[in-house]
DOMARMI-849073 format. One record per residue: residue in three letters; x, y, z of N, C-alpha, C, CB in turn. Coordinates in Angstrom, 1 decimal. Glycine has a CB too. Layout:
// residues N
(atom "ALA", (X, Y, Z), (X, Y, Z), (X, Y, Z), (X, Y, Z))
...
//
This chain:
// residues 77
(atom "UNK", (15.2, -58.0, 30.9), (14.6, -57.7, 32.3), (13.2, -56.7, 31.7), (15.9, -56.6, 33.4))
(atom "UNK", (12.2, -57.3, 32.4), (11.0, -55.7, 32.3), (10.4, -55.5, 33.6), (9.6, -55.7, 31.2))
(atom "UNK", (10.3, -54.7, 33.8), (9.6, -53.8, 34.6), (8.4, -52.9, 34.8), (10.2, -53.2, 34.8))
(atom "UNK", (7.2, -53.8, 35.8), (5.8, -53.0, 35.7), (5.8, -52.2, 37.0), (4.3, -54.1, 35.6))
(atom "UNK", (5.7, -50.8, 36.8), (5.0, -50.2, 37.9), (3.6, -50.0, 38.2), (5.5, -49.2, 38.0))
(atom "UNK", (3.3, -49.9, 39.5), (1.9, -49.7, 39.9), (2.0, -49.1, 41.1), (1.2, -50.9, 40.0))
(atom "UNK", (1.2, -47.9, 41.5), (1.0, -46.8, 42.3), (-0.4, -47.2, 43.2), (1.0, -45.4, 41.3))
(atom "UNK", (-0.4, -47.8, 44.1), (-1.4, -47.9, 44.9), (-1.4, -48.0, 46.5), (-1.9, -48.8, 44.5))
(atom "UNK", (-2.1, -46.9, 47.0), (-2.2, -46.9, 48.5), (-0.8, -45.8, 49.0), (-1.9, -48.8, 49.1))
(atom "UNK", (-0.3, -45.2, 48.4), (1.0, -44.3, 49.0), (2.2, -45.4, 48.5), (1.0, -43.9, 51.0))
(atom "UNK", (1.9, -46.4, 47.9), (3.2, -47.2, 47.7), (3.3, -47.7, 46.6), (3.3, -48.3, 48.6))
(atom "UNK", (4.7, -47.5, 45.7), (4.9, -47.6, 44.4), (5.5, -49.2, 44.5), (5.9, -46.3, 43.9))
(atom "UNK", (4.5, -50.2, 43.8), (4.8, -51.7, 43.7), (5.6, -51.8, 42.2), (3.3, -52.6, 43.8))
(atom "UNK", (6.8, -52.3, 42.2), (7.3, -52.7, 41.2), (8.1, -53.8, 40.9), (7.7, -52.0, 40.9))
(atom "UNK", (7.3, -54.6, 40.0), (7.6, -56.2, 39.5), (8.2, -56.0, 38.4), (6.4, -57.3, 39.3))
(atom "UNK", (9.6, -57.1, 38.7), (10.6, -57.2, 37.6), (10.5, -58.8, 37.3), (12.3, -56.4, 38.0))
(atom "UNK", (10.2, -58.9, 36.2), (10.5, -60.2, 35.2), (11.9, -60.2, 34.4), (9.4, -60.2, 34.0))
(atom "UNK", (12.6, -61.4, 34.2), (13.5, -62.2, 33.4), (14.7, -61.8, 34.2), (13.5, -61.8, 31.8))
(atom "UNK", (15.9, -61.4, 33.7), (17.4, -61.4, 34.0), (17.8, -59.9, 34.2), (18.4, -62.0, 32.8))
(atom "UNK", (17.8, -59.6, 35.7), (18.4, -58.4, 36.0), (20.1, -58.2, 36.0), (17.9, -58.2, 37.3))
(atom "UNK", (20.3, -57.3, 35.2), (21.7, -57.1, 34.4), (22.1, -55.7, 34.9), (21.6, -57.3, 32.6))
(atom "UNK", (23.3, -55.4, 34.1), (23.6, -53.8, 34.3), (22.8, -52.9, 33.6), (25.0, -53.5, 33.8))
(atom "UNK", (22.4, -53.5, 32.3), (22.0, -52.6, 31.4), (20.4, -52.3, 32.0), (22.1, -53.2, 29.9))
(atom "UNK", (19.4, -53.4, 32.5), (18.1, -53.4, 32.9), (18.1, -52.5, 34.3), (17.6, -54.9, 33.1))
(atom "UNK", (19.0, -52.8, 35.5), (19.2, -51.6, 36.7), (19.4, -50.2, 36.0), (20.7, -51.9, 37.7))
(atom "UNK", (20.1, -50.0, 35.0), (20.6, -48.4, 34.7), (19.1, -47.9, 34.1), (22.1, -48.2, 33.4))
(atom "UNK", (18.1, -48.8, 33.4), (17.1, -48.2, 33.1), (16.1, -47.9, 34.3), (16.7, -48.7, 32.2))
(atom "UNK", (16.2, -49.0, 35.1), (15.4, -48.9, 36.0), (15.4, -47.9, 37.3), (15.4, -50.1, 36.3))
(atom "UNK", (16.6, -47.7, 37.7), (17.3, -46.8, 38.2), (16.7, -45.0, 37.7), (18.7, -47.2, 37.7))
(atom "UNK", (16.8, -44.8, 36.5), (16.2, -43.6, 35.9), (15.2, -43.2, 36.1), (16.2, -43.6, 34.9))
(atom "UNK", (14.1, -44.6, 35.5), (12.9, -44.5, 35.3), (12.2, -44.3, 37.2), (12.3, -45.9, 34.2))
(atom "UNK", (12.8, -45.2, 37.8), (12.6, -44.8, 39.4), (12.9, -43.7, 40.0), (13.2, -45.6, 40.2))
(atom "UNK", (14.0, -43.0, 39.6), (14.4, -42.0, 40.3), (13.7, -40.6, 40.0), (15.9, -41.8, 40.2))
(atom "UNK", (13.4, -40.9, 38.7), (12.3, -39.7, 38.1), (11.3, -39.8, 38.6), (11.9, -39.7, 36.6))
(atom "UNK", (10.7, -40.9, 39.0), (9.4, -41.2, 39.5), (9.4, -40.4, 41.0), (9.1, -43.0, 39.5))
(atom "UNK", (10.4, -40.9, 41.8), (10.5, -40.2, 43.2), (10.5, -39.1, 43.0), (11.5, -40.2, 44.0))
(atom "UNK", (11.5, -38.4, 42.4), (11.8, -37.1, 42.6), (10.3, -36.1, 41.7), (13.7, -36.8, 41.9))
(atom "UNK", (9.5, -36.9, 41.0), (8.4, -36.2, 40.6), (7.2, -36.3, 41.5), (8.0, -36.6, 39.3))
(atom "UNK", (6.9, -37.3, 42.0), (5.8, -37.5, 43.0), (6.3, -37.3, 44.6), (5.3, -39.1, 42.9))
(atom "UNK", (7.6, -37.3, 44.9), (7.9, -37.4, 46.3), (7.4, -38.7, 46.9), (7.3, -36.3, 47.0))
(atom "UNK", (7.7, -40.1, 46.3), (7.2, -41.3, 47.0), (8.3, -42.2, 47.7), (6.6, -42.2, 46.1))
(atom "UNK", (7.8, -42.3, 48.9), (8.8, -42.9, 49.7), (8.8, -44.3, 50.0), (8.9, -42.3, 50.8))
(atom "UNK", (7.6, -45.2, 50.0), (7.4, -46.4, 50.0), (7.1, -47.2, 48.6), (6.4, -46.6, 50.9))
(atom "UNK", (8.3, -48.2, 48.8), (8.4, -48.6, 47.5), (8.7, -50.2, 47.7), (9.5, -47.7, 46.7))
(atom "UNK", (7.9, -51.1, 47.0), (8.2, -52.6, 47.1), (8.6, -53.1, 45.7), (6.8, -53.4, 47.5))
(atom "UNK", (9.8, -53.7, 45.8), (10.2, -54.5, 44.6), (10.2, -55.8, 44.7), (11.4, -54.2, 44.2))
(atom "UNK", (9.7, -56.5, 43.3), (8.9, -58.0, 43.6), (10.1, -58.8, 42.9), (7.2, -58.4, 42.8))
(atom "UNK", (11.2, -59.3, 42.8), (12.0, -59.8, 42.1), (11.4, -61.3, 42.0), (13.5, -59.6, 42.6))
(atom "UNK", (10.4, -62.1, 42.3), (10.2, -63.3, 42.6), (10.3, -64.2, 41.1), (8.9, -63.4, 43.5))
(atom "UNK", (9.9, -63.4, 40.2), (9.6, -63.6, 38.5), (11.1, -64.0, 37.9), (9.0, -62.0, 37.8))
(atom "UNK", (12.2, -63.2, 38.7), (13.4, -63.3, 37.7), (14.1, -64.6, 37.8), (14.5, -62.1, 37.9))
(atom "UNK", (14.3, -65.0, 36.5), (15.3, -66.1, 36.9), (16.9, -66.3, 37.0), (15.0, -67.0, 36.2))
(atom "UNK", (17.7, -64.9, 36.6), (19.0, -64.7, 37.0), (18.7, -63.0, 37.7), (20.2, -64.9, 35.6))
(atom "UNK", (20.1, -63.0, 38.8), (19.7, -61.8, 39.1), (21.5, -61.4, 39.5), (18.3, -61.6, 40.3))
(atom "UNK", (22.0, -60.5, 38.7), (23.4, -59.9, 39.0), (23.4, -59.7, 40.3), (23.7, -58.6, 38.2))
(atom "UNK", (23.9, -60.1, 41.4), (23.9, -59.7, 42.6), (24.7, -58.5, 42.5), (24.4, -60.6, 43.5))
(atom "UNK", (25.7, -58.6, 42.6), (26.4, -57.1, 42.5), (25.6, -55.9, 42.1), (27.4, -57.0, 41.4))
(atom "UNK", (25.1, -55.9, 41.0), (24.7, -55.0, 40.3), (23.8, -54.5, 41.2), (24.3, -55.3, 39.1))
(atom "UNK", (22.6, -55.6, 41.5), (21.5, -55.3, 42.3), (21.7, -54.6, 43.7), (20.8, -56.5, 42.5))
(atom "UNK", (22.4, -55.2, 44.6), (22.9, -54.4, 45.4), (23.6, -53.3, 45.7), (23.1, -54.8, 45.7))
(atom "UNK", (24.5, -52.9, 44.5), (25.0, -51.7, 44.2), (23.9, -50.6, 44.0), (25.9, -51.7, 43.1))
(atom "UNK", (22.7, -51.2, 43.4), (21.5, -50.4, 43.2), (20.9, -50.2, 44.3), (20.6, -50.9, 42.4))
(atom "UNK", (20.5, -51.1, 45.3), (20.1, -50.8, 46.4), (20.6, -49.9, 47.4), (19.9, -51.7, 46.8))
(atom "UNK", (22.3, -50.0, 47.5), (22.9, -49.0, 48.4), (23.0, -47.5, 47.6), (24.5, -49.6, 48.9))
(atom "UNK", (22.9, -47.4, 46.2), (22.8, -46.3, 45.8), (21.5, -45.7, 46.2), (23.1, -46.3, 44.5))
(atom "UNK", (20.2, -46.2, 46.2), (18.9, -45.7, 46.2), (19.1, -45.3, 47.9), (17.6, -47.0, 45.7))
(atom "UNK", (19.6, -45.9, 48.5), (19.6, -45.8, 50.4), (20.4, -44.8, 50.6), (20.1, -47.2, 51.4))
(atom "UNK", (21.3, -44.4, 49.9), (22.4, -42.8, 49.8), (21.5, -42.1, 49.4), (24.0, -42.6, 48.7))
(atom "UNK", (20.9, -42.0, 48.2), (20.4, -41.3, 47.9), (19.0, -40.5, 48.8), (20.4, -41.7, 46.8))
(atom "UNK", (18.1, -41.6, 48.8), (16.3, -41.1, 49.1), (16.4, -41.6, 50.7), (14.8, -42.3, 47.9))
(atom "UNK", (17.0, -42.9, 51.1), (16.7, -43.5, 52.6), (15.2, -44.0, 53.0), (17.1, -42.3, 53.5))
(atom "UNK", (14.7, -43.7, 51.5), (13.0, -44.3, 51.5), (13.0, -45.5, 52.4), (12.5, -44.9, 49.8))
(atom "UNK", (11.4, -46.2, 52.4), (11.1, -47.5, 53.0), (11.4, -48.1, 51.4), (9.4, -47.7, 53.9))
(atom "UNK", (12.3, -49.1, 51.3), (12.4, -49.9, 50.2), (12.1, -51.5, 50.7), (13.8, -49.5, 49.5))
(atom "UNK", (11.4, -52.3, 49.9), (11.4, -53.8, 50.8), (11.7, -54.7, 49.1), (9.1, -54.3, 51.9))
(atom "UNK", (12.7, -55.5, 49.4), (12.6, -56.2, 48.1), (11.9, -57.7, 48.7), (14.3, -56.4, 47.4))
(atom "UNK", (10.9, -58.5, 47.8), (10.8, -59.5, 47.8), (10.9, -60.5, 46.8), (10.0, -59.5, 48.3))
//
């Protein structure tokens, strides 16, 4: 899994490529949560259109955890 982060117009855009699995989500969470806490970003867009395989259980658990911790505006495309 490869994740590219870009901040523009008060929104953090994350483009993910490859396979979303437990290891990749763990790294993504660590990096994303650091950015959120350091820069107080509320608007996030995650683009998974370039992913060829998604472990849905792991991904949805990540989304639930994010919602419980931060409750910001997160959009998945």
